[in-house]
Short mmCIF file of the C-alpha atoms (twelve columns), coordinates in Angstrom:
data_MODEL
# 
_entry.id   MODEL 
# 
loop_
_atom_site.group_PDB 
_atom_site.id 
_atom_site.type_symbol 
_atom_site.label_atom_id 
_atom_site.label_alt_id 
_atom_site.label_comp_id 
_atom_site.label_asym_id 
_atom_site.label_seq_id 
_atom_site.Cartn_x 
_atom_site.Cartn_y 
_atom_site.Cartn_z 
_atom_site.pdbx_PDB_model_num 
ATOM 1   C CA . UNK A 1   35.159 157.668 7.268   1 
ATOM 2   C CA . UNK A 2   33.685 154.489 8.704   1 
ATOM 3   C CA . UNK A 3   35.177 151.297 7.563   1 
ATOM 4   C CA . UNK A 4   32.246 149.177 7.149   1 
ATOM 5   C CA . UNK A 5   31.048 151.934 4.273   1 
ATOM 6   C CA . UNK A 6   33.920 151.653 2.786   1 
ATOM 7   C CA . UNK A 7   33.290 148.603 2.351   1 
ATOM 8   C CA . UNK A 8   29.863 148.549 1.399   1 
ATOM 9   C CA . UNK A 9   30.627 151.676 -1.407  1 
ATOM 10  C CA . UNK A 10  33.925 149.110 -2.607  1 
ATOM 11  C CA . UNK A 11  31.604 146.316 -2.752  1 
ATOM 12  C CA . UNK A 12  28.866 147.962 -4.674  1 
ATOM 13  C CA . UNK A 13  30.687 149.619 -7.110  1 
ATOM 14  C CA . UNK A 14  32.534 146.058 -8.089  1 
ATOM 15  C CA . UNK A 15  28.862 144.955 -8.707  1 
ATOM 16  C CA . UNK A 16  27.941 147.970 -10.791 1 
ATOM 17  C CA . UNK A 17  30.986 147.368 -12.703 1 
ATOM 18  C CA . UNK A 18  30.424 143.724 -13.399 1 
ATOM 19  C CA . UNK A 19  26.749 144.333 -14.143 1 
ATOM 20  C CA . UNK A 20  27.629 147.111 -16.649 1 
ATOM 21  C CA . UNK A 21  29.937 144.528 -18.434 1 
ATOM 22  C CA . UNK A 22  27.599 141.777 -18.597 1 
ATOM 23  C CA . UNK A 23  25.059 143.438 -19.567 1 
ATOM 24  C CA . UNK A 24  26.482 145.687 -22.038 1 
ATOM 25  C CA . UNK A 25  26.728 142.773 -24.823 1 
ATOM 26  C CA . UNK A 26  23.399 142.694 -24.341 1 
ATOM 27  C CA . UNK A 27  22.207 145.877 -25.057 1 
ATOM 28  C CA . UNK A 28  24.100 145.861 -28.095 1 
ATOM 29  C CA . UNK A 29  22.293 142.828 -28.887 1 
ATOM 30  C CA . UNK A 30  18.980 144.691 -28.535 1 
ATOM 31  C CA . UNK A 31  19.586 147.843 -29.916 1 
ATOM 32  C CA . UNK A 32  21.307 146.373 -33.142 1 
ATOM 33  C CA . UNK A 33  18.276 144.055 -33.800 1 
ATOM 34  C CA . UNK A 34  15.759 147.310 -33.791 1 
ATOM 35  C CA . UNK A 35  17.811 149.226 -36.605 1 
ATOM 36  C CA . UNK A 36  17.568 148.902 -40.106 1 
ATOM 37  C CA . UNK A 37  20.799 147.455 -41.741 1 
ATOM 38  C CA . UNK A 38  21.479 151.050 -43.505 1 
ATOM 39  C CA . UNK A 39  21.226 152.283 -39.742 1 
ATOM 40  C CA . UNK A 40  23.537 149.689 -38.597 1 
ATOM 41  C CA . UNK A 41  26.558 150.505 -40.644 1 
ATOM 42  C CA . UNK A 42  25.736 154.217 -40.697 1 
ATOM 43  C CA . UNK A 43  25.659 154.466 -36.461 1 
ATOM 44  C CA . UNK A 44  27.572 153.443 -33.579 1 
ATOM 45  C CA . UNK A 45  27.281 150.118 -31.859 1 
ATOM 46  C CA . UNK A 46  25.707 151.271 -28.772 1 
ATOM 47  C CA . UNK A 47  23.779 154.154 -30.360 1 
ATOM 48  C CA . UNK A 48  20.049 153.801 -29.974 1 
ATOM 49  C CA . UNK A 49  18.307 153.179 -33.160 1 
ATOM 50  C CA . UNK A 50  16.662 157.102 -34.681 1 
ATOM 51  C CA . UNK A 51  13.891 154.438 -36.228 1 
ATOM 52  C CA . UNK A 52  12.853 151.229 -34.372 1 
ATOM 53  C CA . UNK A 53  12.680 148.659 -37.515 1 
ATOM 54  C CA . UNK A 54  11.798 145.091 -36.666 1 
ATOM 55  C CA . UNK A 55  12.238 143.779 -40.284 1 
ATOM 56  C CA . UNK A 56  15.434 141.718 -38.631 1 
ATOM 57  C CA . UNK A 57  13.199 139.876 -36.362 1 
ATOM 58  C CA . UNK A 58  10.792 138.929 -39.183 1 
ATOM 59  C CA . UNK A 59  13.698 138.161 -41.435 1 
ATOM 60  C CA . UNK A 60  15.237 135.934 -38.583 1 
ATOM 61  C CA . UNK A 61  12.038 134.272 -37.270 1 
ATOM 62  C CA . UNK A 62  11.033 133.132 -40.801 1 
ATOM 63  C CA . UNK A 63  14.572 131.416 -41.273 1 
ATOM 64  C CA . UNK A 64  14.698 130.137 -38.153 1 
ATOM 65  C CA . UNK A 65  11.395 128.199 -37.054 1 
ATOM 66  C CA . UNK A 66  11.750 125.416 -38.302 1 
ATOM 67  C CA . UNK A 67  15.185 125.169 -36.434 1 
ATOM 68  C CA . UNK A 68  12.759 126.024 -33.246 1 
ATOM 69  C CA . UNK A 69  11.136 123.213 -33.972 1 
ATOM 70  C CA . UNK A 70  13.800 120.738 -34.672 1 
ATOM 71  C CA . UNK A 71  15.442 121.638 -31.457 1 
ATOM 72  C CA . UNK A 72  12.713 121.173 -29.357 1 
ATOM 73  C CA . UNK A 73  12.395 117.624 -30.854 1 
ATOM 74  C CA . UNK A 74  15.821 116.122 -29.611 1 
ATOM 75  C CA . UNK A 75  16.113 118.785 -26.618 1 
ATOM 76  C CA . UNK A 76  13.382 117.628 -24.427 1 
ATOM 77  C CA . UNK A 77  13.870 113.807 -25.225 1 
ATOM 78  C CA . UNK A 78  17.562 114.401 -24.433 1 
ATOM 79  C CA . UNK A 79  16.643 116.411 -21.255 1 
ATOM 80  C CA . UNK A 80  14.127 113.601 -19.578 1 
ATOM 81  C CA . UNK A 81  16.865 110.579 -20.407 1 
ATOM 82  C CA . UNK A 82  19.892 112.275 -19.478 1 
ATOM 83  C CA . UNK A 83  18.015 113.200 -16.185 1 
ATOM 84  C CA . UNK A 84  16.427 110.052 -15.429 1 
ATOM 85  C CA . UNK A 85  19.833 108.153 -16.183 1 
ATOM 86  C CA . UNK A 86  21.741 110.401 -14.144 1 
ATOM 87  C CA . UNK A 87  19.361 110.084 -11.185 1 
ATOM 88  C CA . UNK A 88  19.657 106.220 -11.337 1 
ATOM 89  C CA . UNK A 89  23.333 106.274 -11.155 1 
ATOM 90  C CA . UNK A 90  23.355 108.985 -8.525  1 
ATOM 91  C CA . UNK A 91  20.981 106.544 -6.641  1 
ATOM 92  C CA . UNK A 92  23.426 103.793 -7.643  1 
ATOM 93  C CA . UNK A 93  27.242 105.283 -6.714  1 
ATOM 94  C CA . UNK A 94  25.654 107.003 -3.596  1 
ATOM 95  C CA . UNK A 95  23.109 104.878 -1.928  1 
ATOM 96  C CA . UNK A 96  24.139 101.080 -3.350  1 
ATOM 97  C CA . UNK A 97  26.611 99.532  -1.143  1 
ATOM 98  C CA . UNK A 98  28.519 97.752  -3.736  1 
ATOM 99  C CA . UNK A 99  32.836 97.328  -3.465  1 
ATOM 100 C CA . UNK A 100 33.387 99.317  -7.019  1 
ATOM 101 C CA . UNK A 101 30.899 102.465 -6.563  1 
ATOM 102 C CA . UNK A 102 33.505 104.867 -6.483  1 
ATOM 103 C CA . UNK A 103 35.668 103.670 -9.504  1 
ATOM 104 C CA . UNK A 104 32.293 103.435 -11.261 1 
ATOM 105 C CA . UNK A 105 31.955 106.787 -10.246 1 
ATOM 106 C CA . UNK A 106 35.318 107.855 -11.117 1 
ATOM 107 C CA . UNK A 107 34.605 106.136 -14.747 1 
ATOM 108 C CA . UNK A 108 31.148 107.639 -15.214 1 
ATOM 109 C CA . UNK A 109 32.871 111.304 -14.215 1 
ATOM 110 C CA . UNK A 110 35.908 110.992 -16.538 1 
ATOM 111 C CA . UNK A 111 33.104 111.312 -19.229 1 
ATOM 112 C CA . UNK A 112 33.295 115.137 -18.386 1 
ATOM 113 C CA . UNK A 113 36.940 115.777 -19.723 1 
ATOM 114 C CA . UNK A 114 36.616 114.750 -23.141 1 
ATOM 115 C CA . UNK A 115 35.837 117.329 -25.488 1 
ATOM 116 C CA . UNK A 116 33.611 117.030 -28.001 1 
ATOM 117 C CA . UNK A 117 36.145 116.914 -30.672 1 
ATOM 118 C CA . UNK A 118 37.668 114.404 -29.189 1 
ATOM 119 C CA . UNK A 119 34.849 111.998 -30.005 1 
ATOM 120 C CA . UNK A 120 33.089 113.223 -33.648 1 
ATOM 121 C CA . UNK A 121 34.801 110.930 -35.604 1 
ATOM 122 C CA . UNK A 122 34.200 107.786 -33.675 1 
ATOM 123 C CA . UNK A 123 30.410 109.194 -33.314 1 
ATOM 124 C CA . UNK A 124 29.731 109.453 -37.101 1 
ATOM 125 C CA . UNK A 125 31.084 106.007 -37.379 1 
ATOM 126 C CA . UNK A 126 29.149 104.601 -34.927 1 
ATOM 127 C CA . UNK A 127 25.578 106.386 -35.982 1 
ATOM 128 C CA . UNK A 128 26.428 105.827 -39.792 1 
ATOM 129 C CA . UNK A 129 27.020 101.822 -38.825 1 
ATOM 130 C CA . UNK A 130 23.865 101.420 -36.557 1 
ATOM 131 C CA . UNK A 131 21.809 103.696 -39.514 1 
ATOM 132 C CA . UNK A 132 20.761 106.680 -37.437 1 
ATOM 133 C CA . UNK A 133 23.370 109.254 -38.867 1 
ATOM 134 C CA . UNK A 134 21.146 111.909 -40.134 1 
ATOM 135 C CA . UNK A 135 18.384 110.790 -37.785 1 
ATOM 136 C CA . UNK A 136 16.798 113.197 -34.426 1 
ATOM 137 C CA . UNK A 137 17.807 109.844 -32.804 1 
ATOM 138 C CA . UNK A 138 21.052 110.069 -32.907 1 
ATOM 139 C CA . UNK A 139 21.107 113.726 -31.978 1 
ATOM 140 C CA . UNK A 140 19.114 112.680 -28.395 1 
ATOM 141 C CA . UNK A 141 21.067 109.941 -27.981 1 
ATOM 142 C CA . UNK A 142 24.635 111.469 -27.873 1 
ATOM 143 C CA . UNK A 143 22.917 114.670 -25.374 1 
ATOM 144 C CA . UNK A 144 21.593 111.910 -23.030 1 
ATOM 145 C CA . UNK A 145 25.099 109.939 -23.025 1 
ATOM 146 C CA . UNK A 146 26.900 113.622 -22.675 1 
ATOM 147 C CA . UNK A 147 24.443 114.497 -20.759 1 
ATOM 148 C CA . UNK A 148 24.619 111.278 -18.203 1 
ATOM 149 C CA . UNK A 149 28.280 112.549 -16.662 1 
ATOM 150 C CA . UNK A 150 27.070 115.721 -15.123 1 
ATOM 151 C CA . UNK A 151 23.676 114.926 -14.190 1 
ATOM 152 C CA . UNK A 152 25.188 111.767 -12.274 1 
ATOM 153 C CA . UNK A 153 27.239 113.996 -10.750 1 
ATOM 154 C CA . UNK A 154 24.506 116.017 -9.530  1 
ATOM 155 C CA . UNK A 155 22.315 113.569 -8.283  1 
ATOM 156 C CA . UNK A 156 25.154 112.525 -6.440  1 
ATOM 157 C CA . UNK A 157 25.949 115.715 -4.722  1 
ATOM 158 C CA . UNK A 158 22.174 115.520 -3.483  1 
ATOM 159 C CA . UNK A 159 21.755 112.411 -2.682  1 
ATOM 160 C CA . UNK A 160 24.942 112.463 -0.157  1 
ATOM 161 C CA . UNK A 161 21.996 114.664 1.826   1 
ATOM 162 C CA . UNK A 162 19.510 112.058 2.088   1 
ATOM 163 C CA . UNK A 163 19.673 110.265 5.061   1 
ATOM 164 C CA . UNK A 164 20.834 106.468 4.151   1 
ATOM 165 C CA . UNK A 165 17.874 105.526 7.560   1 
ATOM 166 C CA . UNK A 166 15.173 106.403 5.917   1 
ATOM 167 C CA . UNK A 167 16.134 103.106 3.152   1 
ATOM 168 C CA . UNK A 168 17.492 101.152 6.099   1 
ATOM 169 C CA . UNK A 169 13.604 101.748 7.542   1 
ATOM 170 C CA . UNK A 170 11.886 100.797 4.298   1 
ATOM 171 C CA . UNK A 171 14.113 98.007  3.453   1 
ATOM 172 C CA . UNK A 172 13.202 96.523  7.034   1 
ATOM 173 C CA . UNK A 173 9.766  96.766  5.895   1 
ATOM 174 C CA . UNK A 174 10.014 94.873  3.357   1 
ATOM 175 C CA . UNK A 175 10.737 97.310  0.506   1 
ATOM 176 C CA . UNK A 176 13.310 95.958  -2.374  1 
ATOM 177 C CA . UNK A 177 15.605 98.816  -3.910  1 
ATOM 178 C CA . UNK A 178 13.398 99.254  -6.923  1 
ATOM 179 C CA . UNK A 179 10.553 100.025 -4.395  1 
ATOM 180 C CA . UNK A 180 12.937 102.182 -2.399  1 
ATOM 181 C CA . UNK A 181 13.741 104.294 -5.552  1 
ATOM 182 C CA . UNK A 182 10.356 105.216 -6.970  1 
ATOM 183 C CA . UNK A 183 8.681  105.292 -3.425  1 
ATOM 184 C CA . UNK A 184 11.515 107.156 -1.297  1 
ATOM 185 C CA . UNK A 185 14.228 108.722 -3.412  1 
ATOM 186 C CA . UNK A 186 12.000 109.721 -6.507  1 
ATOM 187 C CA . UNK A 187 9.659  111.850 -4.416  1 
ATOM 188 C CA . UNK A 188 12.549 113.534 -2.136  1 
ATOM 189 C CA . UNK A 189 14.660 114.298 -5.870  1 
ATOM 190 C CA . UNK A 190 12.392 117.214 -6.886  1 
ATOM 191 C CA . UNK A 191 14.722 119.843 -6.188  1 
ATOM 192 C CA . UNK A 192 17.647 117.654 -7.921  1 
ATOM 193 C CA . UNK A 193 15.630 117.605 -11.280 1 
ATOM 194 C CA . UNK A 194 14.995 121.034 -11.439 1 
ATOM 195 C CA . UNK A 195 18.832 121.438 -10.910 1 
ATOM 196 C CA . UNK A 196 19.875 119.009 -13.651 1 
ATOM 197 C CA . UNK A 197 16.948 119.367 -16.240 1 
ATOM 198 C CA . UNK A 198 17.580 123.274 -16.159 1 
ATOM 199 C CA . UNK A 199 20.964 122.594 -16.961 1 
ATOM 200 C CA . UNK A 200 20.990 119.983 -19.828 1 
ATOM 201 C CA . UNK A 201 18.367 122.115 -21.664 1 
ATOM 202 C CA . UNK A 202 20.802 124.729 -21.785 1 
ATOM 203 C CA . UNK A 203 23.426 122.652 -22.145 1 
ATOM 204 C CA . UNK A 204 21.972 120.611 -25.380 1 
ATOM 205 C CA . UNK A 205 19.753 123.623 -26.533 1 
ATOM 206 C CA . UNK A 206 22.881 125.906 -26.780 1 
ATOM 207 C CA . UNK A 207 25.180 123.204 -28.224 1 
ATOM 208 C CA . UNK A 208 26.389 124.313 -32.071 1 
ATOM 209 C CA . UNK A 209 28.527 121.276 -32.437 1 
ATOM 210 C CA . UNK A 210 26.764 117.878 -32.589 1 
ATOM 211 C CA . UNK A 211 23.955 119.957 -34.675 1 
ATOM 212 C CA . UNK A 212 26.296 120.530 -37.307 1 
ATOM 213 C CA . UNK A 213 27.981 117.093 -37.171 1 
ATOM 214 C CA . UNK A 214 24.977 114.943 -37.090 1 
ATOM 215 C CA . UNK A 215 22.575 117.030 -38.063 1 
ATOM 216 C CA . UNK A 216 23.004 115.908 -42.581 1 
ATOM 217 C CA . UNK A 217 19.891 116.498 -42.907 1 
ATOM 218 C CA . UNK A 218 18.283 119.757 -43.229 1 
ATOM 219 C CA . UNK A 219 14.742 119.178 -41.933 1 
ATOM 220 C CA . UNK A 220 16.797 118.186 -38.500 1 
ATOM 221 C CA . UNK A 221 19.116 120.891 -38.221 1 
ATOM 222 C CA . UNK A 222 19.143 122.824 -34.615 1 
ATOM 223 C CA . UNK A 223 18.179 126.381 -34.197 1 
ATOM 224 C CA . UNK A 224 21.713 127.163 -33.495 1 
ATOM 225 C CA . UNK A 225 23.268 125.755 -36.600 1 
ATOM 226 C CA . UNK A 226 20.752 127.418 -38.805 1 
ATOM 227 C CA . UNK A 227 21.425 130.806 -36.392 1 
ATOM 228 C CA . UNK A 228 24.862 130.108 -38.076 1 
ATOM 229 C CA . UNK A 229 23.390 129.890 -41.406 1 
ATOM 230 C CA . UNK A 230 21.417 133.706 -41.377 1 
ATOM 231 C CA . UNK A 231 25.466 134.880 -42.041 1 
ATOM 232 C CA . UNK A 232 25.318 136.771 -44.979 1 
ATOM 233 C CA . UNK A 233 27.800 135.279 -47.642 1 
ATOM 234 C CA . UNK A 234 29.556 138.992 -48.287 1 
ATOM 235 C CA . UNK A 235 28.729 141.297 -45.342 1 
ATOM 236 C CA . UNK A 236 26.927 140.335 -42.525 1 
ATOM 237 C CA . UNK A 237 23.379 141.129 -41.816 1 
ATOM 238 C CA . UNK A 238 23.780 142.427 -37.891 1 
ATOM 239 C CA . UNK A 239 19.893 143.242 -37.264 1 
ATOM 240 C CA . UNK A 240 18.971 139.682 -38.526 1 
ATOM 241 C CA . UNK A 241 21.898 138.065 -36.673 1 
ATOM 242 C CA . UNK A 242 21.185 139.902 -33.445 1 
ATOM 243 C CA . UNK A 243 17.935 138.879 -34.108 1 
ATOM 244 C CA . UNK A 244 18.150 135.792 -34.462 1 
ATOM 245 C CA . UNK A 245 20.443 135.487 -31.727 1 
ATOM 246 C CA . UNK A 246 17.665 136.808 -29.144 1 
ATOM 247 C CA . UNK A 247 14.990 134.662 -30.794 1 
ATOM 248 C CA . UNK A 248 17.688 131.518 -30.068 1 
ATOM 249 C CA . UNK A 249 17.863 132.752 -26.475 1 
ATOM 250 C CA . UNK A 250 14.323 132.978 -25.302 1 
ATOM 251 C CA . UNK A 251 13.283 129.100 -24.688 1 
ATOM 252 C CA . UNK A 252 16.275 129.049 -22.013 1 
ATOM 253 C CA . UNK A 253 15.671 132.458 -20.538 1 
ATOM 254 C CA . UNK A 254 11.920 131.713 -19.932 1 
ATOM 255 C CA . UNK A 255 13.125 128.297 -18.699 1 
ATOM 256 C CA . UNK A 256 15.768 130.234 -16.373 1 
ATOM 257 C CA . UNK A 257 12.798 132.900 -15.676 1 
ATOM 258 C CA . UNK A 258 10.340 130.181 -14.202 1 
ATOM 259 C CA . UNK A 259 12.297 127.575 -12.850 1 
ATOM 260 C CA . UNK A 260 15.743 129.847 -11.561 1 
ATOM 261 C CA . UNK A 261 14.654 130.186 -8.074  1 
ATOM 262 C CA . UNK A 262 14.249 126.160 -7.898  1 
ATOM 263 C CA . UNK A 263 17.442 125.932 -9.543  1 
ATOM 264 C CA . UNK A 264 19.455 127.854 -7.064  1 
ATOM 265 C CA . UNK A 265 17.643 126.197 -3.835  1 
ATOM 266 C CA . UNK A 266 18.282 123.163 -5.138  1 
ATOM 267 C CA . UNK A 267 22.092 123.362 -5.703  1 
ATOM 268 C CA . UNK A 268 21.852 124.710 -2.018  1 
ATOM 269 C CA . UNK A 269 20.089 121.795 -1.028  1 
ATOM 270 C CA . UNK A 270 22.348 119.506 -2.402  1 
ATOM 271 C CA . UNK A 271 25.155 121.532 -0.745  1 
ATOM 272 C CA . UNK A 272 23.618 120.242 2.486   1 
ATOM 273 C CA . UNK A 273 24.525 117.042 3.860   1 
ATOM 274 C CA . UNK A 274 22.315 115.201 6.135   1 
# 
């Protein structure tokens, strides 16, 4: 048998197995969400529903609809601020020539290695001291600060592909640093903004710990916290939980579906140095 044919068969076999492994939890999620609770406990997890039942979706939506709005209220501003600040800091450490540029970048990058648990107590004390604990701005500020590290890294990698000669030519024409950034760098940064925004949206939307700790006010609890509260006190309400998990995943899924190709092209664009 042809060696190339054997390699193709082996490759596609591995890919099919990997696809099944990744898709199987999604299959369980969908079929369980369309069963009644009685049917969930009577049938196997992978069995198709005998009778379609959408009561889980109705219950989940009624419980989570407030969390949707709360999550949007802090996710969108946090994405905007973290991406903008990341763009500025990435531009500064990449294109501005100053002695401590590498040290500053490493200091910013160090924040990526700080786990959430390490900063929880100081974070709560800080927010309480400045009067923002239990306020939506505590989540916006926290996610913005944590997001600057990864967005700086994304933009630094992207800005290395932009020729420095463009900046030098603009500088000769009399443009200052602010004008160079706003008139030259920003228009060229659209792929970087797409990559950083998609990553930040998914990360902030799916975050549970910050919402649990800082969302002491019931009116500002994010959807991930409310999803956790769907669990029954005696028995898990599996159909409602699965429906709630599926509803919670819709916004990030929509973002990836509409902007996924820009995400891939932006990542590849940042990998090529000019």
